[in-house]
C-alpha positions, -999 to 999 in steps of 0.1 A, spaced: -55 -600 489 -40 -574 467 -46 -538 480 -37 -514 452 -62 -487 448 -93 -478 467 -122 -467 445 -153 -449 456 -179 -452 429 -202 -422 421 -237 -431 408 -255 -409 383 -289 -413 367 -290 -421 330 -313 -422 300 -307 -457 291 -336 -474 273 -360 -496 294 -397 -505 293 -424 -508 318 -430 -542 334 -462 -559 325 -473 -535 297 -468 -531 260 -458 -501 242 -481 -481 219 -466 -463 189 -464 -425 188 -465 -401 159 -434 -378 158 -437 -345 142 -414 -314 144 -422 -277 142 -402 -245 136 -366 -236 130 -336 -242 153 -330 -211 175 -305 -226 199 -279 -201 211 -251 -226 209 -238 -235 175 -234 -273 169 -218 -290 140 -235 -314 117 -237 -350 129 -241 -371 97 -242 -409 95 -213 -425 78 -197 -459 72 -164 -467 87 -142 -498 89 -138 -511 125 -102 -503 135 -75 -530 136 -96 -557 119 -78 -572 89 -95 -592 63 -112 -624 74 -113 -657 53 -149 -664 62 -182 -650 74 -189 -633 107 -221 -648 122 -219 -636 159 -209 -604 177 -208 -596 214 -195 -564 230 -193 -552 266 -193 -515 272 -157 -505 279 -148 -542 278 -141 -571 255 -155 -575 220 -159 -609 204 -167 -620 168 -174 -655 158 -183 -673 125 -170 -695 97 -135 -679 95 -103 -694 107 -79 -666 98 -77 -629 105 -50 -612 84 -21 -637 89 -32 -649 123 -50 -683 129 -80 -678 152 -103 -709 146 -137 -694 143 -136 -669 171 -114 -638 180 -116 -611 208 -99 -580 220 -99 -565 255 -114 -531 245 -121 -510 215 -86 -501 202 -67 -532 213 -55 -557 187 -77 -587 179 -64 -620 192 -71 -657 191 -93 -672 219 -69 -698 232 -73 -724 204 -108 -713 194 -133 -740 183 -131 -768 157 -163 -757 140 -183 -725 132 -195 -701 159 -231 -688 156 -238 -672 190 -219 -654 217 -234 -639 249 -217 -622 279 -223 -634 314 -200 -607 328 -171 -586 314 -149 -616 317 -170 -647 310 -187 -654 276 -209 -682 264 -200 -694 229 -224 -715 208 -222 -731 174 -214 -763 157 -183 -778 173 -172 -805 197 -139 -790 209 -132 -756 223 -96 -747 234 -87 -783 233 -115 -792 258 -143 -815 247 -174 -793 245 -205 -802 224 -217 -771 206 -215 -747 236 -187 -737 259 -176 -710 284 -146 -688 277 -130 -668 305 -109 -638 293 -88 -634 324 -75 -669 323 -79 -677 286 -95 -710 295 -124 -728 280 -149 -749 300 -174 -775 289 -211 -770 300 -221 -804 311 -230 -827 281 -237 -796 259 -264 -800 232 -271 -827 206 -270 -802 178 -260 -768 166 -265 -738 189 -279 -706 170 -289 -682 197 -280 -674 234 -294 -647 256 -286 -641 293 -314 -633 318 -299 -615 346 -331 -616 367 -330 -654 366 -293 -658 367 -297 -681 337 -291 -683 299 -316 -694 274 -300 -714 245 -317 -722 212 -307 -741 181 -311 -773 161 -310 -799 189 -333 -821 210 -311 -829 240 -292 -804 262 -273 -815 293 -284 -851 287 -321 -843 290 -349 -840 264 -355 -803 259 -367 -798 223 -348 -770 205 -345 -746 234 -333 -750 269 -323 -731 301 -288 -731 315 -283 -721 351 -254 -696 356 -252 -706 393 -243 -743 387 -243 -746 349 -271 -772 351 -295 -777 322 -333 -778 323 -362 -780 299 -387 -753 291 -418 -776 295 -417 -796 263 -397 -770 244 -404 -765 207 -405 -791 180 -415 -796 143 -430 -823 122 -395 -834 113 -365 -814 123 -369 -781 141 -346 -752 148 -346 -721 170 -329 -692 153 -336 -662 176 -344 -655 212 -356 -622 227 -370 -608 259 -396 -582 249 -381 -555 272 -351 -555 295 -358 -574 327 -388 -591 313 -394 -627 324 -411 -635 291 -391 -652 264 -399 -650 227 -386 -680 208 -385 -680 170 -372 -703 142 -386 -732 123 -411 -753 143 -447 -762 145 -454 -768 183 -444 -751 215 -450 -770 248 -472 -793 227 -494 -764 215 -495 -755 178 -473 -726 172 -461 -716 138 -424 -706 139 -428 -682 169 -440 -687 204 -440 -671 239 -427 -688 270 -436 -677 305 -411 -690 331 -432 -683 361 -459 -706 349 -436 -729 328 -461 -725 300 -460 -717 263 -484 -697 242 -486 -691 204 -480 -656 190 -512 -652 170 -511 -673 138 -473 -670 135 -456 -671 101 -457 -694 71 -419 -697 69 -389 -698 92 -381 -668 113 -344 -657 114 -343 -625 133 -361 -606 162 -356 -571 176 -374 -549 201 -391 -518 186 -414 -493 203 -445 -507 187 -437 -544 196 -414 -570 183 -401 -567 147 -398 -602 130 -378 -611 100 -371 -642 80 -381 -664 51 -419 -660 53 -444 -643 31 -473 -643 55 -474 -633 92 -504 -634 113 -523 -648 84 -518 -615 64 -507 -615 28 -480 -590 18 -459 -593 49 -429 -604 29 -400 -613 52 -408 -585 77 -437 -578 101 -444 -565 135 -461 -584 164 -473 -579 199 -461 -611 215 -482 -605 247 -514 -601 228 -506 -620 196 -516 -592 172 -497 -587 140 -492 -557 117 -477 -552 83 -448 -529 75 -456 -519 40 -451 -547 16 -422 -560 37 -387 -565 21 -380 -581 -13 -356 -607 0 -350 -629 31 -344 -608 62 -313 -621 81 -308 -596 109 -326 -567 126 -315 -540 150 -345 -522 166 -347 -486 175 -366 -455 163 -354 -464 128 -351 -501 128 -322 -514 106 -329 -545 86 -304 -566 68 -312 -590 39 -294 -619 23 -286 -600 -9 -285 -565 -23 -319 -550 -30 -312 -543 -66 -286 -570 -72 -258 -545 -70 -232 -538 -43 -238 -520 -11 -275 -516 -9 -288 -546 11 -292 -526 43 -327 -511 49 -344 -489 74 -381 -485 83 -401 -459 103 -435 -471 116 -453 -442 132 -491 -445 127 -496 -416 104 -461 -405 96 -451 -438 79 -419 -444 60 -419 -478 42 -387 -499 42 -361 -483 21 -324 -489 13 -301 -472 39 -269 -456 28 -243 -476 9 -239 -508 29 -219 -540 24 -216 -557 -9 -228 -591 5 -252 -605 31 -253 -594 67 -259 -621 92 -257 -603 125 -262 -567 138 -250 -557 173 -250 -524 191 -221 -520 214 -229 -483 222 -254 -456 216 -238 -443 185 -221 -473 169 -238 -504 154 -216 -533 142 -225 -555 113 -210 -589 105 -216 -611 75 -201 -624 43 -189 -594 22 -157 -580 9 -162 -543 15 -183 -515 31 -169 -487 11 -135 -503 22 -120 -538 26 -133 -551 59 -158 -579 64 -171 -562 95 -182 -526 98 -202 -502 119 -227 -475 111 -229 -444 132 -266 -441 136 -266 -407 154 -276 -388 122 -309 -405 117 -338 -385 130 -376 -385 130 -395 -379 98 -393 -343 88 -367 -335 115 -339 -324 93 -337 -290 108 -354 -292 143 -345 -313 173 -377 -307 192 -406 -331 186 -441 -331 200 -447 -365 218 -473 -373 205 -489 -352 178 -523 -368 185 -521 -355 221 -538 -365 253 -574 -358 259 -575 -334 288 -562 -301 300 -525 -306 309 -495 -328 316 -486 -318 351 -459 -341 363 -430 -362 349 -406 -384 370 -378 -409 361 -389 -443 373 -357 -459 363 -330 -451 337 -347 -446 303 -383 -449 317 -403 -419 328 -438 -416 341 -462 -389 330 -492 -376 350 -518 -349 345 -555 -345 340 -561 -364 309 -582 -395 302 -573 -406 268 -544 -410 244 -552 -400 208 -585 -415 198 -584 -442 225 -605 -435 256 -589 -446 289 -615 -434 314 -601 -426 348 -565 -431 338 -541 -403 343 -507 -420 342 -486 -432 312 -451 -444 308 -428 -426 284 -401 -448 268 -375 -423 257 -339 -431 249 -311 -414 231 -323 -426 197 -357 -409 202 -377 -441 208 -409 -429 224 -440 -448 234 -467 -449 260 -485 -476 279 -512 -475 305 -499 -480 342 -530 -501 352 -563 -482 358 -548 -453 375 -561 -425 397 -596 -413 386 -587 -376 384 -559 -351 380 -523 -362 389 -503 -331 400 -471 -347 414 -451 -379 409 -423 -394 431 -401 -425 428 -390 -432 464 -375 -466 453 -371 -487 422 -401 -508 435 -428 -482 426 -440 -447 423 -462 -423 443 -488 -402 427 -505 -371 443 -534 -350 429 -571 -344 430 -587 -379 430 -604 -403 453 -600 -436 435 -570 -456 421 -576 -489 403 -612 -487 416 -602 -486 452 -604 -457 477 -573 -436 476 -578 -401 489 -556 -377 469 -525 -399 471 -516 -435 460 -487 -457 452 -481 -481 423 -460 -513 426 -441 -525 396 -439 -560 409 -476 -565 417 -488 -540 390 -514 -526 412 -523 -493 429 -529 -490 467 -537 -462 491 -513 -445 516 -533 -453 547 -564 -431 548 -547 -406 525 -554 -368 530 -585 -347 529 -575 -323 501 -556 -321 469 -519 -329 468 -497 -305 447 -462 -317 455 -442 -348 468 -407 -352 483 -388 -381 499 -369 -376 532 -349 -407 524 -359 -427 555 -390 -443 539 -409 -412 546 -428 -395 517 -439 -359 522 -472 -348 507 -477 -311 501 -510 -295 492 -542 -280 505 -555 -302 533 -561 -303 570 -559 -340 578 -535 -368 569 -550 -401 580 -565 -391 614 -537 -367 621 -541 -329 620 -516 -317 594 -518 -281 580 -511 -285 542 -480 -308 547 -475 -343 562 -451 -373 560 -462 -409 554 -439 -437 566 -440 -465 540 -427 -490 564 -452 -484 592 -481 -471 570 -485 -441 594 -490 -404 589 -473 -376 610 -475 -339 609 -445 -317 601 -446 -294 632 -474 -269 630 -474 -271 592 -482 -241 569 -509 -215 569 -515 -219 531 -511 -243 502 -477 -261 498 -470 -264 461 -436 -279 457 -406 -290 478 -371 -303 476 -347 -320 500 -312 -307 506 -282 -331 507 -280 -323 545 -315 -336 549 -336 -304 554 -368 -300 534 -374 -268 516 -411 -260 507 -426 -233 485 -461 -223 478 -489 -198 489 -483 -192 526 -470 -166 549 -462 -187 580 -445 -221 586 -446 -237 620 -459 -204 634 -428 -186 621 -433 -158 594 -422 -172 561 -432 -156 528 -440 -184 504 -408 -204 512 -396 -221 543 -372 -248 556 -382 -278 578 -355 -297 598 -366 -333 604 -340 -337 632 -356 -309 654 -391 -309 639 -388 -271 635 -395 -246 607 -373 -216 597 -377 -188 572 -353 -183 543 -344 -146 545 -373 -123 534 -388 -150 513 -406 -145 480 -428 -116 468 -453 -140 455 -462 -177 454 -434 -203 446 -443 -230 422 -411 -250 418 -379 -256 437 -344 -271 429 -312 -277 447 -282 -268 425 -250 -290 424 -233 -264 447 -260 -267 473 -278 -235 466 -315 -233 461 -334 -220 431 -371 -212 434 -394 -205 404 -429 -190 407 -450 -159 401 -432 -130 419 -413 -98 411 -389 -96 439 -372 -115 468 -370 -92 498 -357 -59 484 -340 -75 454 -358 -75 420 -362 -110 407 -387 -117 379 -403 -151 387 -371 -170 396 -344 -164 423 -314 -181 440 -308 -185 476 -274 -192 492 -277 -212 525 -241 -203 533 -246 -165 530 -283 -165 539 -291 -142 510 -313 -142 479 -301 -131 444 -317 -128 410 -308 -148 378 -301 -119 354 -333 -103 343 -354 -134 351 -383 -144 329 -414 -126 318 -439 -152 330 -445 -176 358 -418 -203 362 -435 -237 370 -408 -263 366 -369 -266 369 -341 -289 360 -304 -291 354 -293 -302 319 -263 -324 309 -240 -293 306 -249 -280 340 -271 -252 329 -304 -244 347 -335 -253 326 -368 -235 334 -403 -241 321 -434 -220 325 -457 -194 311 -430 -170 298 -425 -160 262 -399 -144 239 -409 -114 219 -421 -136 189 -445 -155 213 -424 -187 215 -404 -206 241 -420 -215 275 -387 -233 282 -353 -217 285 -319 -223 300 -297 -202 322 -259 -204 318 -241 -199 351 -209 -193 331 -222 -163 312 -250 -154 337 -275 -150 309 -307 -167 296 -309 -184 263 -338 -200 243 -338 -238 238 -343 -240 201 -377 -229 191 -393 -237 225 -427 -253 228 -463 -241 225 -484 -230 255 -472 -235 290 -447 -260 305 -459 -273 339 -433 -302 342 -399 -311 329 -374 -338 332 -337 -335 323 -316 -366 315 -279 -369 314 -281 -380 278 -289 -343 270 -325 -349 264 -351 -326 280 -387 -338 283 -414 -311 289 -451 -315 297 -477 -288 298 -508 -274 280 -517 -253 251 -549 -240 235 -562 -261 206 -580 -248 175 -613 -250 193 -600 -228 221 -599 -257 245 -569 -267 267 -548 -295 252 -522 -315 271 -487 -315 254 -455 -334 258 -422 -327 239 -386 -337 240 -354 -321 229 -318 -332 223 -290 -313 205 -265 -342 204 -242 -327 230 -221 -357 244 -229 -370 278 -207 -390 302 -218 -426 308 -191 -436 333 -177 -408 355 -140 -411 368 -139 -421 404 -118 -411 434 -86 -431 438 -62 -435 468 -28 -447 456 5 -456 473 37 -440 460 55 -457 433 24 -475 419 3 -470 388 -33 -459 385 -59 -455 359 -89 -431 355 -117 -440 331 -145 -420 316 -170 -434 291 -192 -411 270 -216 -411 241 -240 -389 222 -275 -391 208 -263 -380 174 -225 -376 170 -206 -400 149 -172 -397 168 -163 -390 204 -129 -377 215 -114 -374 250 -90 -350 266 -79 -356 302 -70 -326 324 -54 -321 358 -66 -289 376 -81 -277 343 -48 -281 323 -49 -305 294 -24 -334 298 2 -341 270 -4 -376 255 34 -381 251 40 -376 288 7 -391 299 -3 -422 280 -40 -424 273 -47 -387 280 -67 -386 247 -85 -418 252 -112 -432 275 -85 -444 300 -57 -423 315 -27 -441 329 -3 -426 354 28 -447 362 50 -445 393 27 -422 413 44 -395 434 33 -365 454 30 -346 421 3 -371 409 -22 -360 434 -50 -336 425 -83 -332 406 -86 -349 372 -114 -345 348 -120 -354 311 -134 -332 283 -156 -352 260 -161 -337 226 -180 -345 194 -190 -325 163 -221 -316 182 -204 -300 213 -184 -308 245 -191 -319 280 -167 -321 310 -169 -351 333 -172 -349 371 -137 -342 386 -120 -373 403 -96 -367 431 -64 -387 432 -49 -389 467 -13 -402 471 -10 -419 504 18 -418 529 41 -447 522 41 -457 559 3 -459 560 -14 -492 567 -27 -496 532 7 -490 516 24 -514 541 -1 -540 531 8 -535 495 45 -540 504 37 -575 516 13 -583 487 28 -613 467 10 -602 435 42 -586 422 30 -583 385 -5 -571 396 -24 -595 374 -48 -604 401 -31 -637 409 -3 -647 433 16 -674 414 49 -684 397 46 -654 373 52 -631 403 83 -649 412 95 -645 377 86 -608 378 106 -603 411 136 -622 397 135 -600 367 134 -568 388 162 -579 411 183 -586 379 179 -549 369 151 -557 345 120 -536 338 98 -527 369 64 -518 352 44 -519 385 69 -499 405 72 -525 433 100 -524 458 122 -556 451 131 -558 488 102 -581 497 116 -592 530 126 -557 540 161 -566 551 177 -538 532 189 -560 502 173 -570 470 186 -606 466 178 -643 466 163 -639 501 135 -619 487 127 -645 461 126 -672 488 104 -651 510 80 -644 481 78 -681 473 70 -689 509 42 -662 511 26 -675 478 26 -710 492 6 -698 522 33 -686 546 29 -653 564 44 -619 557 82 -621 561 84 -590 583 
C-alpha cells in the first residue's frame, strides 16, 4: 500500500439542487420589487458564448457529453479526428484545462451516449462492435486510470442511444434501438448491474408495431427510483404507451404518461413544474399546438402546453429556471439562432424565444458540468467562433422582471395564513418550510402546514405538500438525520393521527408519526444533542408522562422522554448546541434549573446541570446562533445585556464570560439568525431602515457595522436559512391590502462565488509532492478565478505551479512548506476565501515516512509494477526525480544495482529490504 498523504476531509452543507421523495413540484410565480441597495458593489454578470478551451475543430458531429466535477470530461459522436489527432468517435481529458486525447483506440462506430459510474469509469454506448480493440457490441466500459476497455457481457443487439446511472440501485439503465441485451429479450430498454455487470429486463420493456427505439431516459428527481423512458414505441410492459412511459422498479411495472405524444420523443429534462419533453411530435397529451415541446407530470400523467411550442424538431433540452431548448435547425433559417429559452411561471409567462447568438447548425446534446457552464455539442462550424462544441455561461439569466433586483418573493400568490415561522435544510438543495398556513395560492390544503422549497443556484423554486401535515401552526423544524424531519408547534394531529405539539416525518415511508405521547403545550424551538436525542423547547409542563418544565429531550432510539434538570420557569423559545456539546437556550424565563438566569442559560448534558451566562439579557431572547469562532449570538427584544447597551442583539464570549453589543444593534426585535457565504452575520426580524424597508440585514465582523441586504423584504422575518451558494431564504409575515396577516417567503443571491470543495488538511513527508484543491462556482458569474495564498500572502504562479488554478502543487516538500493555505475565489460579482487547510510536514523518521521509504510505487501512479523499476533505474542514472524519492531503496548507503534488485523483489511480493 502506498502511504503518501493523509487527508482529513471537511464536510460542508451546500445548496445543490434536489427534490422531495414521493412528491411532485408545483410551479411558482417569481416577481421582484424595489431597487438594489446592497452595500457591496458587484460587477455585471452577463451571459456570453465562449469556445471550450483546447478543443480544435472536429471532422464530425458531437452527440454525447459527460463531465465529472473536477474530473474527466468526455465527448463522443460521429467524428474520428480532433485537429490533427485521430480519436475514433470518442475523446477525453483528465480535467478542464488538460489537452484532449484519444481513448485508447476509441470505437469503430459512432458514440451516442456516455455516463460516469465514478470519476474513473465511464459507460460508452453507440453503434459499434469494437472498443479499444476489444469485441464489444454497442456498449463498453472505459477506465481512465488504466486506459482499458471492457466488454459488458453480450452487449445489445442494436444501437444504444441513452444511458443513466442510478446510484441508489447500483445499476445503469440503457435505452436504444435493440431487442436483446446480455443475451436476453429486453425490448428497447434494459438494466445493467454495476456490481457484476449482468443484464436484466424491465418487465417486457418497450416495443413498437415494427421497430422501436428509446432515445431518452430520466429520473424525475435525484435519487428517484422512478424511470421515465421516451422514444418511438407504442407499448410499455405490454400496456399501450405512446412514445413515453413510466417504470417503477419496486413493482417491476410500467404505466403510460397520459396520452403520450403523436411522434417520437428525442429529449427529456427536469424542470420545476414537471418534466419537459421535446421531439418530433405536434400533439402531447392529446392537445393540439404542442409543437415539438410540452410539459408533463410523469407521476400523474397530466400534460400542459408551452405556448405554441417550437417551430422545428427539438433535439435537446437542459432544464432549469430558464430551460434551454435546442432544435435541429436555426429558427429563421439563418446562422446562430437555433437555441431557445422558455420561462413557465403560471402568470408571469415567457413563451419560447431565441436565446442569444448560438451555433450555426443543429445541437444534439446539452450537458451541465457545473453551476455556471452548460456545454453544447452538435454539427455546426461556429458559435461566434470556430469550434463545434461550446458552452454558454447561464449565470446572467434571471427571473422575469429581475434585471435590477436579486430579491424575489417566493411565491407572489402567497400562502393562506398568518406567517412562515420556520425553515430548515432537509438535504443539500432542499428546504422545508413551516408556519400557520393552510393553502398555497388558490389551492386549499386544509390542515397542512409544511411545504418543501426546491431552491438551487439558478433560482428554481417550487413547493410540494409533505403528506397531510400537522393540523395547526408549525413553529420549529429540525433535521436530526437525512431520514426525516421533526416539526414542533401548536397542533394535536399529524396525518390524521394524534401528535401532541411535536411529530416526525419519514422520507422513506412518507408518513408522519408522534414522538411518544408528545408534550402538553406548544413547542417553539427544537435542537439536536447529537446522540439521537431531540430537545423540544416551549411552554409545557409534561413530556410524555414525565414532568418537564418547558424543555425536554426525546430519544429517537428508545422513544422515551426525559427532563433536562429542573427545567425553566418560563417559555423556552430557541436553542442551539455548542460544538463542545452544551445546549444554550433563550426565551422568556428568569431561572434555569433553579439558578437565576435572565432569558438565556446553558445546560450541560454530561452533568445534567444548568448555568447562567453572565448577567443574561434585558428582555426575551428569540433566536440563538453559534459563530464559527465558538461565540454565541442571541437576538430578541431587549435593550441591554447586563450593564452593556445592546439593541435586540448581542454577542457572548464563552472564553471571557462577557457580553458585548454588535455596533448599534437593530431598531426592532430580532427573530432569526444565520451566517452567509462570506462569513457575515445575517439577522431577520421586525426592524426597519428610515425608509420603512429591510427586516433583514447583515453584520460585517470585518468593519463592525450593519448593512442592508438589497431592498430587504416587506413585513417581519421570523425565519431564515443561509446557503453556502450565497442564497438567503427568508420567511415571515406582512399585512396585505385587506389589513390581514399574509405569510411571505423570499430569497436573495448576489452572485458572490461560493466554495464547493474546500481544501483539506495534509500531512506530508519531506521530499515529496502534495496538492491542494478548491472548487468553486457562482449563481451568476461567467468566470471564476483562483489565487492560492500561504499565511494570507498570495503565491507566485512561477514559483508555485497552479497557484492561480483550482489545484496548487508543491514539489519536494520541506520544513518551509508547512503552514496554512487558503484560496481566494473571485468573479466579476465578488470574492470569497476558502477555509484554510493546514499542511504539516512530518519528521522523516516518523512511522508514516518510514513506510513510504519502503513503498515500491516509485512513480506514484497507484501501481507497483515494471514502470516503478524503470523510474528507479532512471533516478539512479541521474535522471529526473519528479516524485522526490530516495533512490537508496535498500538503505545500504549506495544508490546502485542492489536497490533495483531489492525493488524488483518487493514488487514480486517479497518483504521490505531493511
